[in-house]
PABATOR-92634 format. One record per atom (N, C-alpha, C): residue number from 0; x, y, z; atom name. Coordinates in steps of 0.1 Angstrom, whole numbers. Each point is the difference from the previous one (the first is absolute). Last residue first. Layout:
{NUM {X Y Z} "CA"} ...
// end
This chain:
{253 {306 -792 -821} "N"} {253 {-5 -13 -5} "CA"} {253 {-14 2 -6} "C"} {252 {32 43 0} "N"} {252 {-6 -9 9} "CA"} {252 {-5 -13 -6} "C"} {251 {24 42 -17} "N"} {251 {5 -13 -1} "CA"} {251 {-6 -10 10} "C"} {250 {-8 50 -29} "N"} {250 {-4 -8 12} "CA"} {250 {5 -14 -2} "C"} {249 {7 32 -34} "N"} {249 {1 9 12} "CA"} {249 {-3 -7 13} "C"} {248 {-3 -14 -49} "N"} {248 {13 -3 7} "CA"} {248 {2 9 13} "C"} {247 {-39 -5 -32} "N"} {247 {10 11 -3} "CA"} {247 {13 -1 7} "C"} {246 {-36 -31 8} "N"} {246 {4 -1 -15} "CA"} {246 {10 11 -3} "C"} {245 {-18 1 43} "N"} {245 {9 -12 -2} "CA"} {245 {5 -1 -14} "C"} {244 {-32 33 10} "N"} {244 {13 4 6} "CA"} {244 {10 -12 -1} "C"} {243 {-44 -7 -14} "N"} {243 {7 9 -10} "CA"} {243 {13 4 6} "C"} {242 {-28 -25 28} "N"} {242 {5 -9 -12} "CA"} {242 {7 9 -10} "C"} {241 {-19 23 37} "N"} {241 {10 -10 4} "CA"} {241 {6 -8 -11} "C"} {240 {-36 36 5} "N"} {240 {11 1 -10} "CA"} {240 {11 -10 3} "C"} {239 {-38 6 29} "N"} {239 {-5 -4 -13} "CA"} {239 {10 0 -11} "C"} {238 {12 16 43} "N"} {238 {-2 -15 0} "CA"} {238 {-6 -5 -13} "C"} {237 {6 47 7} "N"} {237 {12 -7 -2} "CA"} {237 {-1 -15 0} "C"} {236 {-38 26 7} "N"} {236 {5 3 -13} "CA"} {236 {13 -7 -2} "C"} {235 {-18 -2 43} "N"} {235 {-8 -8 -9} "CA"} {235 {5 2 -15} "C"} {234 {17 28 34} "N"} {234 {6 -14 1} "CA"} {234 {-7 -9 -10} "C"} {233 {-16 44 5} "N"} {233 {12 0 -8} "CA"} {233 {6 -14 1} "C"} {232 {-36 9 27} "N"} {232 {-4 0 -13} "CA"} {232 {11 -1 -10} "C"} {231 {7 5 47} "N"} {231 {-2 -14 -4} "CA"} {231 {-5 -1 -15} "C"} {230 {6 41 25} "N"} {230 {12 -4 -8} "CA"} {230 {-2 -15 -5} "C"} {229 {-32 21 29} "N"} {229 {0 7 -13} "CA"} {229 {11 -5 -9} "C"} {228 {-3 -16 44} "N"} {228 {-11 -5 -7} "CA"} {228 {-1 6 -14} "C"} {227 {33 15 30} "N"} {227 {3 -13 -5} "CA"} {227 {-12 -6 -8} "C"} {226 {-5 42 21} "N"} {226 {10 1 -11} "CA"} {226 {3 -14 -6} "C"} {225 {-29 3 38} "N"} {225 {-6 6 -12} "CA"} {225 {9 0 -12} "C"} {224 {17 -15 42} "N"} {224 {-9 -10 -6} "CA"} {224 {-7 6 -13} "C"} {223 {48 19 11} "N"} {223 {-11 -2 9} "CA"} {223 {-10 -9 -8} "C"} {222 {54 -2 -8} "N"} {222 {-12 7 -4} "CA"} {222 {-11 -3 10} "C"} {221 {43 -18 7} "N"} {221 {3 13 -5} "CA"} {221 {-13 8 -3} "C"} {220 {1 -46 14} "N"} {220 {6 8 12} "CA"} {220 {3 14 -5} "C"} {219 {-16 -33 -31} "N"} {219 {-11 4 9} "CA"} {219 {5 8 13} "C"} {218 {30 -19 -33} "N"} {218 {-6 12 -5} "CA"} {218 {-11 5 9} "C"} {217 {25 -41 5} "N"} {217 {5 12 8} "CA"} {217 {-7 13 -5} "C"} {216 {-5 -43 -22} "N"} {216 {-9 2 11} "CA"} {216 {4 12 8} "C"} {215 {7 -14 -52} "N"} {215 {8 6 11} "CA"} {215 {-9 3 12} "C"} {214 {-12 -16 -45} "N"} {214 {6 -11 7} "CA"} {214 {8 5 12} "C"} {213 {-22 28 -33} "N"} {213 {-11 -9 6} "CA"} {213 {6 -11 9} "C"} {212 {29 30 -25} "N"} {212 {-6 6 12} "CA"} {212 {-11 -9 6} "C"} {211 {19 -12 -42} "N"} {211 {9 -3 11} "CA"} {211 {-5 6 13} "C"} {210 {-25 8 -39} "N"} {210 {0 -14 4} "CA"} {210 {9 -3 12} "C"} {209 {0 44 -19} "N"} {209 {-13 -3 6} "CA"} {209 {-1 -15 5} "C"} {208 {38 13 -24} "N"} {208 {0 5 13} "CA"} {208 {-13 -2 8} "C"} {207 {3 -13 -45} "N"} {207 {9 -9 8} "CA"} {207 {0 6 14} "C"} {206 {-22 25 -32} "N"} {206 {-8 -11 4} "CA"} {206 {8 -10 9} "C"} {205 {22 38 -17} "N"} {205 {-10 4 10} "CA"} {205 {-9 -12 4} "C"} {204 {32 -5 -35} "N"} {204 {6 0 13} "CA"} {204 {-10 4 11} "C"} {203 {-2 -8 -51} "N"} {203 {-9 -6 10} "CA"} {203 {5 1 14} "C"} {202 {24 16 -39} "N"} {202 {-13 7 0} "CA"} {202 {-10 -6 10} "C"} {201 {55 1 7} "N"} {201 {-10 -8 -7} "CA"} {201 {-14 7 1} "C"} {200 {45 11 20} "N"} {200 {-6 9 -10} "CA"} {200 {-12 -7 -7} "C"} {199 {28 -21 35} "N"} {199 {-8 11 5} "CA"} {199 {-7 9 -10} "C"} {198 {18 -51 5} "N"} {198 {-1 10 -11} "CA"} {198 {-8 12 4} "C"} {197 {10 -33 32} "N"} {197 {10 -4 -10} "CA"} {197 {1 9 -12} "C"} {196 {-16 5 53} "N"} {196 {-4 4 -14} "CA"} {196 {11 -4 -10} "C"} {195 {-16 -13 54} "N"} {195 {11 0 -10} "CA"} {195 {-6 3 -14} "C"} {194 {-16 8 54} "N"} {194 {-4 -3 -14} "CA"} {194 {12 2 -9} "C"} {193 {0 8 49} "N"} {193 {-7 -12 -2} "CA"} {193 {-3 -4 -14} "C"} {192 {21 42 18} "N"} {192 {7 -11 7} "CA"} {192 {-6 -14 -4} "C"} {191 {-19 41 -18} "N"} {191 {14 -1 -4} "CA"} {191 {7 -12 6} "C"} {190 {-44 10 12} "N"} {190 {0 -5 -13} "CA"} {190 {15 -2 -4} "C"} {189 {-8 19 42} "N"} {189 {-6 -14 0} "CA"} {189 {2 -6 -14} "C"} {188 {11 46 6} "N"} {188 {10 -9 6} "CA"} {188 {-4 -15 0} "C"} {187 {-31 33 -16} "N"} {187 {12 0 -8} "CA"} {187 {11 -10 5} "C"} {186 {-37 9 27} "N"} {186 {-4 -8 -11} "CA"} {186 {11 -2 -10} "C"} {185 {6 30 36} "N"} {185 {0 -14 5} "CA"} {185 {-4 -10 -11} "C"} {184 {-2 46 -10} "N"} {184 {14 -4 3} "CA"} {184 {1 -14 4} "C"} {183 {-43 19 -4} "N"} {183 {6 -2 -13} "CA"} {183 {15 -4 1} "C"} {182 {-24 9 40} "N"} {182 {-5 -12 -7} "CA"} {182 {6 -2 -13} "C"} {181 {11 40 22} "N"} {181 {6 -12 7} "CA"} {181 {-5 -13 -6} "C"} {180 {-19 40 -15} "N"} {180 {14 -1 -5} "CA"} {180 {7 -12 7} "C"} {179 {-53 -4 -4} "N"} {179 {9 10 6} "CA"} {179 {14 -2 -6} "C"} {178 {-45 -11 -28} "N"} {178 {9 -6 10} "CA"} {178 {8 11 6} "C"} {177 {-46 -11 -36} "N"} {177 {7 9 9} "CA"} {177 {9 -7 10} "C"} {176 {-15 -19 -48} "N"} {176 {-3 -3 14} "CA"} {176 {8 10 9} "C"} {175 {3 5 -46} "N"} {175 {-13 -7 0} "CA"} {175 {-5 -3 14} "C"} {174 {42 22 -10} "N"} {174 {-10 8 -6} "CA"} {174 {-14 -7 1} "C"} {173 {38 -23 14} "N"} {173 {-3 11 10} "CA"} {173 {-10 9 -5} "C"} {172 {17 -34 -28} "N"} {172 {-8 -6 10} "CA"} {172 {-5 11 10} "C"} {171 {32 12 -31} "N"} {171 {-13 -3 -7} "CA"} {171 {-10 -5 10} "C"} {170 {44 4 15} "N"} {170 {-6 14 -2} "CA"} {170 {-13 -1 -7} "C"} {169 {24 -40 6} "N"} {169 {-5 5 13} "CA"} {169 {-6 14 -1} "C"} {168 {21 -19 -38} "N"} {168 {-12 -7 3} "CA"} {168 {-6 5 13} "C"} {167 {41 18 -14} "N"} {167 {-11 4 -9} "CA"} {167 {-13 -7 4} "C"} {166 {39 -13 23} "N"} {166 {-4 14 4} "CA"} {166 {-11 5 -9} "C"} {165 {18 -42 -11} "N"} {165 {-7 0 12} "CA"} {165 {-5 13 5} "C"} {164 {28 -2 -38} "N"} {164 {-12 -6 -3} "CA"} {164 {-9 -1 12} "C"} {163 {44 16 6} "N"} {163 {-8 10 -8} "CA"} {163 {-14 -6 -3} "C"} {162 {31 -28 21} "N"} {162 {-4 10 9} "CA"} {162 {-9 11 -7} "C"} {161 {20 -34 -26} "N"} {161 {-11 -6 9} "CA"} {161 {-5 11 9} "C"} {160 {37 11 -26} "N"} {160 {-13 0 -8} "CA"} {160 {-11 -6 8} "C"} {159 {42 -1 20} "N"} {159 {-4 14 -2} "CA"} {159 {-13 1 -8} "C"} {158 {20 -42 6} "N"} {158 {-6 5 13} "CA"} {158 {-5 14 -2} "C"} {157 {22 -19 -37} "N"} {157 {-12 -7 3} "CA"} {157 {-7 6 12} "C"} {156 {44 14 -9} "N"} {156 {-10 6 -10} "CA"} {156 {-14 -6 2} "C"} {155 {36 -18 25} "N"} {155 {-3 13 4} "CA"} {155 {-11 7 -8} "C"} {154 {16 -42 -14} "N"} {154 {-9 -1 12} "CA"} {154 {-3 14 6} "C"} {153 {30 -3 -37} "N"} {153 {-14 -3 -4} "CA"} {153 {-9 -1 12} "C"} {152 {46 6 9} "N"} {152 {-6 12 -7} "CA"} {152 {-14 -2 -4} "C"} {151 {24 -36 17} "N"} {151 {-2 9 11} "CA"} {151 {-7 13 -6} "C"} {150 {15 -32 -30} "N"} {150 {-12 -5 7} "CA"} {150 {-4 10 11} "C"} {149 {39 9 -24} "N"} {149 {-12 3 -8} "CA"} {149 {-12 -5 7} "C"} {148 {42 -9 20} "N"} {148 {-3 14 0} "CA"} {148 {-13 3 -7} "C"} {147 {16 -44 -1} "N"} {147 {-5 4 13} "CA"} {147 {-3 14 1} "C"} {146 {19 -16 -40} "N"} {146 {-14 -5 2} "CA"} {146 {-6 4 14} "C"} {145 {46 9 -10} "N"} {145 {-9 9 -7} "CA"} {145 {-15 -4 2} "C"} {144 {32 -29 18} "N"} {144 {0 13 7} "CA"} {144 {-9 10 -7} "C"} {143 {6 -42 -21} "N"} {143 {-7 -1 13} "CA"} {143 {-1 13 8} "C"} {142 {5 5 -53} "N"} {142 {6 -10 9} "CA"} {142 {-7 1 14} "C"} {141 {-24 9 -49} "N"} {141 {8 6 10} "CA"} {141 {7 -10 9} "C"} {140 {-32 -9 -36} "N"} {140 {13 4 -6} "CA"} {140 {9 7 10} "C"} {139 {-47 -17 8} "N"} {139 {8 -10 -5} "CA"} {139 {14 4 -4} "C"} {138 {-35 30 16} "N"} {138 {2 -10 10} "CA"} {138 {10 -11 -4} "C"} {137 {-13 32 -31} "N"} {137 {7 7 10} "CA"} {137 {4 -10 11} "C"} {136 {-29 -14 -34} "N"} {136 {14 0 -4} "CA"} {136 {8 7 10} "C"} {135 {-45 1 9} "N"} {135 {4 -14 0} "CA"} {135 {15 -1 -5} "C"} {134 {-22 42 -1} "N"} {134 {3 -4 14} "CA"} {134 {5 -15 0} "C"} {133 {-12 17 -42} "N"} {133 {11 8 6} "CA"} {133 {3 -4 14} "C"} {132 {-37 -19 -22} "N"} {132 {12 -5 -5} "CA"} {132 {12 7 6} "C"} {131 {-45 2 28} "N"} {131 {5 4 -13} "CA"} {131 {13 -8 -4} "C"} {130 {-28 -1 42} "N"} {130 {-2 -11 -10} "CA"} {130 {6 4 -14} "C"} {129 {0 31 38} "N"} {129 {7 -12 4} "CA"} {129 {-1 -12 -10} "C"} {128 {-7 49 -21} "N"} {128 {-2 -5 14} "CA"} {128 {7 -13 2} "C"} {127 {-5 34 -39} "N"} {127 {12 -6 5} "CA"} {127 {0 -4 15} "C"} {126 {-34 23 -29} "N"} {126 {3 -12 -7} "CA"} {126 {12 -7 7} "C"} {125 {-41 32 21} "N"} {125 {14 0 -3} "CA"} {125 {4 -14 -7} "C"} {124 {-44 19 16} "N"} {124 {8 -8 10} "CA"} {124 {15 1 -3} "C"} {123 {-30 20 -31} "N"} {123 {-1 7 13} "CA"} {123 {8 -7 11} "C"} {122 {-3 -21 -42} "N"} {122 {8 12 -1} "CA"} {122 {0 8 13} "C"} {121 {-27 -38 -3} "N"} {121 {14 -4 0} "CA"} {121 {9 12 -1} "C"} {120 {-47 7 -4} "N"} {120 {4 -3 14} "CA"} {120 {15 -4 1} "C"} {119 {-19 7 -43} "N"} {119 {1 13 7} "CA"} {119 {5 -3 15} "C"} {118 {-10 -37 -25} "N"} {118 {12 6 -6} "CA"} {118 {2 13 7} "C"} {117 {-40 -23 10} "N"} {117 {12 -7 5} "CA"} {117 {13 6 -4} "C"} {116 {-41 20 -18} "N"} {116 {3 2 14} "CA"} {116 {11 -8 6} "C"} {115 {-21 -2 -46} "N"} {115 {11 9 2} "CA"} {115 {5 1 15} "C"} {114 {-37 -27 -13} "N"} {114 {11 -5 -8} "CA"} {114 {13 9 2} "C"} {113 {-41 12 20} "N"} {113 {5 -12 7} "CA"} {113 {12 -6 -8} "C"} {112 {-24 35 -20} "N"} {112 {7 5 11} "CA"} {112 {7 -11 8} "C"} {111 {-29 -11 -35} "N"} {111 {12 6 -5} "CA"} {111 {9 5 11} "C"} {110 {-43 -16 11} "N"} {110 {8 -11 -5} "CA"} {110 {14 5 -5} "C"} {109 {-32 32 13} "N"} {109 {5 -7 12} "CA"} {109 {9 -11 -5} "C"} {108 {-22 25 -34} "N"} {108 {10 8 8} "CA"} {108 {6 -8 11} "C"} {107 {-36 -11 -34} "N"} {107 {12 -8 2} "CA"} {107 {11 7 8} "C"} {106 {-42 19 -15} "N"} {106 {-4 -11 8} "CA"} {106 {12 -9 4} "C"} {105 {4 37 -30} "N"} {105 {-2 5 14} "CA"} {105 {-3 -12 9} "C"} {104 {26 -15 -43} "N"} {104 {-11 11 2} "CA"} {104 {-1 3 15} "C"} {103 {25 -33 -33} "N"} {103 {7 11 7} "CA"} {103 {-10 11 1} "C"} {102 {-3 -44 -24} "N"} {102 {-3 -1 15} "CA"} {102 {7 11 7} "C"} {101 {0 -18 -48} "N"} {101 {-10 11 3} "CA"} {101 {-4 0 15} "C"} {100 {34 -27 -24} "N"} {100 {-13 -7 2} "CA"} {100 {-11 10 4} "C"} {99 {45 15 -6} "N"} {99 {-4 -7 -13} "CA"} {99 {-14 -6 1} "C"} {98 {20 18 39} "N"} {98 {-4 10 -9} "CA"} {98 {-5 -5 -13} "C"} {97 {17 -30 32} "N"} {97 {-13 5 4} "CA"} {97 {-5 11 -10} "C"} {96 {43 -15 -7} "N"} {96 {-9 -11 -3} "CA"} {96 {-14 4 4} "C"} {95 {35 29 11} "N"} {95 {-3 0 -14} "CA"} {95 {-10 -11 -4} "C"} {94 {15 0 45} "N"} {94 {-8 13 -3} "CA"} {94 {-4 0 -15} "C"} {93 {29 -34 14} "N"} {93 {-13 -2 5} "CA"} {93 {-9 12 -3} "C"} {92 {45 5 -10} "N"} {92 {-6 -10 -9} "CA"} {92 {-14 -4 4} "C"} {91 {24 28 28} "N"} {91 {-3 7 -12} "CA"} {91 {-7 -9 -10} "C"} {90 {18 -18 40} "N"} {90 {-12 7 3} "CA"} {90 {-5 8 -13} "C"} {89 {41 -22 -3} "N"} {89 {-11 -10 1} "CA"} {89 {-13 7 2} "C"} {88 {38 26 2} "N"} {88 {-3 -4 -14} "CA"} {88 {-11 -10 -1} "C"} {87 {16 12 42} "N"} {87 {-7 12 -6} "CA"} {87 {-4 -4 -14} "C"} {86 {28 -30 22} "N"} {86 {-14 -1 5} "CA"} {86 {-9 12 -5} "C"} {85 {45 0 -11} "N"} {85 {-5 -12 -6} "CA"} {85 {-15 -1 4} "C"} {84 {26 32 22} "N"} {84 {-5 5 -14} "CA"} {84 {-5 -12 -8} "C"} {83 {19 -10 42} "N"} {83 {-12 9 2} "CA"} {83 {-6 4 -13} "C"} {82 {40 -24 0} "N"} {82 {-11 -9 4} "CA"} {82 {-13 8 2} "C"} {81 {40 24 -10} "N"} {81 {-5 -8 -12} "CA"} {81 {-12 -8 4} "C"} {80 {22 22 35} "N"} {80 {-7 10 -8} "CA"} {80 {-6 -7 -13} "C"} {79 {28 -26 28} "N"} {79 {-13 4 7} "CA"} {79 {-8 9 -8} "C"} {78 {43 -11 -16} "N"} {78 {-10 -11 -1} "CA"} {78 {-13 3 7} "C"} {77 {35 30 4} "N"} {77 {-5 1 -14} "CA"} {77 {-10 -11 -2} "C"} {76 {23 -1 40} "N"} {76 {-10 11 0} "CA"} {76 {-6 2 -14} "C"} {75 {36 -30 4} "N"} {75 {-12 -6 7} "CA"} {75 {-11 11 0} "C"} {74 {41 13 -17} "N"} {74 {-6 -10 -9} "CA"} {74 {-13 -5 6} "C"} {73 {26 28 27} "N"} {73 {-6 7 -11} "CA"} {73 {-7 -9 -10} "C"} {72 {26 -20 34} "N"} {72 {-12 6 6} "CA"} {72 {-8 8 -11} "C"} {71 {42 -19 -11} "N"} {71 {-10 -10 2} "CA"} {71 {-14 6 5} "C"} {70 {37 28 -3} "N"} {70 {-4 -3 -13} "CA"} {70 {-11 -11 0} "C"} {69 {21 13 40} "N"} {69 {-9 10 -5} "CA"} {69 {-5 -3 -13} "C"} {68 {33 -28 18} "N"} {68 {-13 -2 7} "CA"} {68 {-10 11 -5} "C"} {67 {43 2 -17} "N"} {67 {-6 -12 -6} "CA"} {67 {-14 -2 7} "C"} {66 {29 35 16} "N"} {66 {-6 3 -13} "CA"} {66 {-8 -12 -6} "C"} {65 {3 2 53} "N"} {65 {10 0 -10} "CA"} {65 {-7 3 -14} "C"} {64 {-16 19 50} "N"} {64 {-2 -11 -10} "CA"} {64 {11 1 -11} "C"} {63 {-9 17 56} "N"} {63 {6 2 -13} "CA"} {63 {-2 -12 -10} "C"} {62 {-36 14 38} "N"} {62 {12 -8 -1} "CA"} {62 {7 1 -13} "C"} {61 {-35 29 13} "N"} {61 {-1 -9 11} "CA"} {61 {13 -8 1} "C"} {60 {-7 28 -37} "N"} {60 {2 8 12} "CA"} {60 {1 -8 13} "C"} {59 {-12 -20 -41} "N"} {59 {14 3 0} "CA"} {59 {4 9 12} "C"} {58 {-45 -11 -8} "N"} {58 {7 -12 4} "CA"} {58 {15 3 1} "C"} {57 {-27 34 -17} "N"} {57 {-3 -2 15} "CA"} {57 {8 -12 5} "C"} {56 {1 8 -46} "N"} {56 {8 10 7} "CA"} {56 {-2 -1 15} "C"} {55 {-27 -26 -28} "N"} {55 {14 -5 0} "CA"} {55 {9 9 7} "C"} {54 {-44 15 -6} "N"} {54 {0 -12 9} "CA"} {54 {14 -6 1} "C"} {53 {-7 35 -30} "N"} {53 {0 5 13} "CA"} {53 {0 -11 10} "C"} {52 {-3 -11 -45} "N"} {52 {13 5 3} "CA"} {52 {1 6 14} "C"} {51 {-41 -15 -16} "N"} {51 {9 -11 2} "CA"} {51 {14 5 4} "C"} {50 {-33 32 -11} "N"} {50 {-2 -6 13} "CA"} {50 {9 -12 3} "C"} {49 {1 20 -43} "N"} {49 {6 9 10} "CA"} {49 {-2 -6 14} "C"} {48 {-21 -22 -35} "N"} {48 {14 -2 -1} "CA"} {48 {8 9 10} "C"} {47 {-46 5 -3} "N"} {47 {3 -13 6} "CA"} {47 {15 -2 0} "C"} {46 {-17 38 -22} "N"} {46 {-1 1 14} "CA"} {46 {4 -12 8} "C"} {45 {-3 -1 -47} "N"} {45 {12 7 4} "CA"} {45 {0 2 15} "C"} {44 {-38 -20 -19} "N"} {44 {12 -9 -2} "CA"} {44 {13 7 5} "C"} {43 {-41 25 -1} "N"} {43 {1 -10 11} "CA"} {43 {12 -9 -1} "C"} {42 {-8 30 -35} "N"} {42 {4 7 12} "CA"} {42 {1 -9 12} "C"} {41 {-18 -18 -40} "N"} {41 {14 3 -1} "CA"} {41 {6 8 12} "C"} {40 {-47 -11 -2} "N"} {40 {8 -12 2} "CA"} {40 {15 3 -1} "C"} {39 {-30 41 16} "N"} {39 {-2 -10 -10} "CA"} {39 {10 -12 2} "C"} {38 {-9 29 43} "N"} {38 {-2 4 -14} "CA"} {38 {-2 -12 -9} "C"} {37 {3 0 49} "N"} {37 {13 -2 -7} "CA"} {37 {-1 5 -15} "C"} {36 {-37 -3 34} "N"} {36 {8 12 0} "CA"} {36 {13 -1 -6} "C"} {35 {-32 -38 -13} "N"} {35 {-5 11 10} "CA"} {35 {9 12 -1} "C"} {34 {-1 -46 -23} "N"} {34 {12 8 4} "CA"} {34 {-3 12 9} "C"} {33 {-35 -31 -15} "N"} {33 {12 -8 4} "CA"} {33 {11 9 5} "C"} {32 {-39 21 -17} "N"} {32 {-3 -8 12} "CA"} {32 {12 -8 5} "C"} {31 {3 23 -40} "N"} {31 {0 10 10} "CA"} {31 {-4 -7 14} "C"} {30 {-2 -25 -41} "N"} {30 {14 1 5} "CA"} {30 {1 11 12} "C"} {29 {-42 -6 -22} "N"} {29 {4 -12 7} "CA"} {29 {14 1 6} "C"} {28 {-15 35 -27} "N"} {28 {-7 0 12} "CA"} {28 {4 -12 9} "C"} {27 {16 1 -44} "N"} {27 {7 11 8} "CA"} {27 {-7 1 14} "C"} {26 {-18 -29 -33} "N"} {26 {12 -6 7} "CA"} {26 {7 10 8} "C"} {25 {-52 8 -7} "N"} {25 {11 -3 -9} "CA"} {25 {12 -5 8} "C"} {24 {-57 0 5} "N"} {24 {13 2 7} "CA"} {24 {11 -3 -9} "C"} {23 {-53 16 -10} "N"} {23 {10 -10 -2} "CA"} {23 {13 4 7} "C"} {22 {-56 16 -15} "N"} {22 {10 -1 10} "CA"} {22 {10 -12 -2} "C"} {21 {-41 17 -25} "N"} {21 {14 1 -6} "CA"} {21 {11 -2 10} "C"} {20 {-47 0 13} "N"} {20 {1 -10 -12} "CA"} {20 {14 0 -5} "C"} {19 {-13 31 34} "N"} {19 {3 -13 5} "CA"} {19 {2 -10 -11} "C"} {18 {-4 52 5} "N"} {18 {3 -9 -12} "CA"} {18 {4 -14 5} "C"} {17 {-11 38 29} "N"} {17 {-8 3 -11} "CA"} {17 {3 -9 -12} "C"} {16 {21 -7 42} "N"} {16 {-14 4 4} "CA"} {16 {-8 2 -13} "C"} {15 {48 -13 8} "N"} {15 {-9 -8 -8} "CA"} {15 {-15 4 2} "C"} {14 {38 20 23} "N"} {14 {3 1 -15} "CA"} {14 {-10 -8 -8} "C"} {13 {-3 -1 48} "N"} {13 {-3 13 -5} "CA"} {13 {2 1 -15} "C"} {12 {11 -40 21} "N"} {12 {-14 2 0} "CA"} {12 {-4 13 -5} "C"} {11 {46 -10 6} "N"} {11 {-6 -7 -12} "CA"} {11 {-15 2 0} "C"} {10 {23 19 36} "N"} {10 {3 7 -13} "CA"} {10 {-6 -7 -12} "C"} {9 {-5 -20 42} "N"} {9 {-8 12 0} "CA"} {9 {3 8 -14} "C"} {8 {24 -39 10} "N"} {8 {-14 -4 -3} "CA"} {8 {-8 13 -2} "C"} {7 {45 4 14} "N"} {7 {-1 -4 -14} "CA"} {7 {-14 -3 -4} "C"} {6 {8 9 45} "N"} {6 {2 12 -8} "CA"} {6 {-1 -3 -15} "C"} {5 {0 -36 30} "N"} {5 {-13 7 1} "CA"} {5 {1 13 -8} "C"} {4 {40 -24 4} "N"} {4 {-10 -8 -9} "CA"} {4 {-13 8 0} "C"} {3 {33 16 29} "N"} {3 {4 2 -14} "CA"} {3 {-10 -6 -10} "C"} {2 {-4 -9 46} "N"} {2 {-4 14 -3} "CA"} {2 {3 3 -14} "C"} {1 {14 -41 16} "N"} {1 {-14 0 -2} "CA"} {1 {-5 14 -3} "C"} {0 {45 -6 10} "N"} {0 {-3 -6 -13} "CA"} {0 {-15 1 -3} "C"} 
// end
């Protein structure tokens, strides 16, 4: 997401090099930040509807669903999409208010991007996660046997996503701090066995892993002194984000 933002800033800076006085971000540019690779708002709406159907199909493959259950799930998914677009409409209203006040200039790029970024992140994470209406209705409209199957399915998916997130983090860490293959494998095992990721797709997941690693004394048995000293800098970044991680629901500590 940050690379995309920096690219936007470069393009905007280039486009305003000779005419900074006339620079202005329009609603199309603003929406391109929100919807990113999904195209415009109409294309994104259809894509989200398709993703909802795919999610319901996956549930049906895990455990057969009755027609009335599928109908409830589709209605719930429609609610998730509507809730998202209600927030898009609110962001549009704020955009137009800034535009009317003459506050859509180069100096406001960061402010505008921060208005669009949470919506873009919601799309990137997926609208039909554990807190979605779709998942809440799914948990409420199925019988005990179906619920058990779906819980098992979701737990498998969470573990798989967690492994992917941890693998990605360890790979990034390996580019910063040279490690042997054995050390990388041991670090993967240590994190997988000791860290629970409730939302592996969250934008702050790397900070959570940094924070959690700072509490694992066994890490010193995997890394040598020089490696451990170098990695401590990452710990501090995670610790500084502790309050933010709590606010995001990623950390349940006292």
